[in-house]
C-alpha positions in Angstrom: -15.8 -23.8 17.4 -14.4 -24.6 13.9 -12.6 -21.6 12.2 -13.5 -20.9 8.6 -13.6 -18.0 6.2 -16.5 -16.2 7.8 -16.7 -13.3 10.3 -17.1 -13.8 14.0 -18.0 -11.8 17.0 -15.2 -10.9 19.4 -16.2 -13.9 21.6 -16.2 -16.1 18.5 -12.6 -15.1 17.6 -11.6 -15.7 21.2 -13.2 -19.2 21.1 -11.2 -20.1 18.0 -7.9 -18.9 19.5 -5.4 -21.6 20.3 -3.6 -19.8 23.1 -3.5 -21.1 26.6 -3.3 -17.7 28.2 -6.2 -15.3 28.5 -6.1 -11.5 28.2 -6.5 -11.2 32.0 -3.6 -13.6 32.6 -1.5 -11.6 30.2 -2.2 -8.4 32.1 -1.2 -9.9 35.4 1.9 -11.6 33.9 3.0 -8.3 32.2 2.7 -6.4 35.5 4.6 -9.1 37.4 7.4 -8.9 34.9 7.4 -5.1 35.0 7.5 -5.3 38.8 10.4 -7.8 38.7 12.5 -5.2 36.9 12.0 -2.9 39.9 12.4 -5.3 42.8 13.4 -8.9 43.3 10.7 -9.6 45.9 7.2 -9.4 44.5 4.2 -9.7 46.8 0.6 -10.3 45.9 -0.6 -7.2 47.7 1.8 -5.0 45.7 0.4 -6.6 42.5 -3.1 -5.8 43.7 -2.2 -2.2 44.2 -0.5 -1.9 40.8 -3.4 -3.4 38.9 -6.1 -1.7 41.1 -7.8 -5.0 41.9 -8.7 -6.8 45.1 -6.1 -9.1 46.8 -8.6 -12.0 46.4 -8.6 -11.4 42.6 -4.8 -11.6 42.7 -4.8 -14.8 44.7 -7.1 -16.5 42.1 -5.1 -15.3 39.1 -1.8 -16.2 40.7 -3.2 -19.8 41.2 -4.2 -19.9 37.6 -0.9 -18.7 36.4 0.9 -21.2 38.6 -1.3 -24.0 37.3 -0.4 -23.0 33.7 3.3 -23.0 34.5 4.0 -19.3 34.5 4.6 -18.9 38.2 6.2 -21.1 40.9 4.2 -22.0 43.9 3.6 -18.9 45.9 4.6 -18.9 49.5 3.7 -16.2 52.0 2.4 -13.9 49.2 5.7 -13.9 47.3 5.5 -14.3 43.5 8.2 -16.0 41.5 8.2 -16.4 37.7 9.2 -19.7 36.1 11.4 -19.6 33.0 8.2 -19.9 30.9 6.7 -17.0 32.8 9.7 -14.9 32.4 10.0 -15.5 28.6 6.3 -14.8 28.1 6.3 -11.8 30.4 9.3 -10.3 28.6 7.4 -10.6 25.3 4.3 -9.0 26.8 6.5 -6.0 27.9 8.0 -5.8 24.5 4.5 -5.9 22.9 3.3 -3.2 25.2 6.3 -0.9 24.5 6.0 -1.4 20.7 2.3 -0.5 20.8 2.9 2.6 23.0 5.7 3.9 20.8 3.7 3.3 17.6 0.6 4.9 18.9 2.5 7.9 20.3 4.2 8.4 17.0 0.9 7.9 15.0 -1.1 10.3 17.3 1.8 12.6 18.0 1.2 12.3 21.7 3.3 11.5 24.8 0.9 9.0 26.3 -1.1 6.2 24.7 -1.2 3.8 27.6 -5.0 3.3 27.7 -5.2 2.6 23.9 -2.2 0.2 24.1 -3.8 -1.6 27.0 -7.1 -2.0 25.2 -5.7 -3.4 21.9 -2.5 -5.3 22.9 -4.3 -8.6 23.4 -5.6 -8.7 19.8 -2.4 -8.4 17.8 -0.2 -11.4 17.0 3.6 -11.6 17.2 4.1 -10.9 13.4 2.0 -7.7 13.6 3.9 -6.5 16.7 7.2 -7.1 15.0 6.1 -5.3 11.9 4.8 -2.4 14.0 8.2 -2.3 15.7 10.0 -2.1 12.3 7.5 0.5 11.0 8.0 2.6 14.1 11.8 2.4 13.7 11.4 3.5 10.1 9.2 6.4 11.1 11.8 7.4 13.7 14.4 7.6 11.0 12.5 10.1 8.8 13.7 13.7 8.5 11.7 16.0 10.9 9.9 17.8 8.0 8.1 14.7 6.8 4.8 13.5 8.1 5.0 11.4 11.3 8.5 12.6 11.9 9.3 13.1 15.6 9.7 16.9 15.6 6.7 17.5 13.4 4.2 19.5 15.5 0.7 18.2 15.8 -2.1 20.3 14.2 -5.2 19.3 16.0 
């Protein structure tokens, strides 16, 4: 599909995207990287538990991620990131944390996991970096100003 100045459906925008990694692949890679921070030995069955999916789904996705160069060949259920997988996974964790911090600040809440998970795939690197800078600025505001950390929510 050729991109022009018109509007698209969500599927249309996805078709015009030039990325080699899908949203589902991102979710798996993000969780693999998150698990790597906790333990050196990652197993496919642990990944299935963490993502609430069937082991067969993990097997298929691990094969796709390996074919795309994000994971090394998996032996006996062990998952190993390649340097490309590690770099991409670290960015995905960063993106997730930025969105969670921003949404918690915006909504004056302690947990915005679901919203962050739903929208993280649709924002580019520039937007994420700008949200990170904006959130840092909001964090620096005096408590009596709107969006300051200690300002109580009035809902």
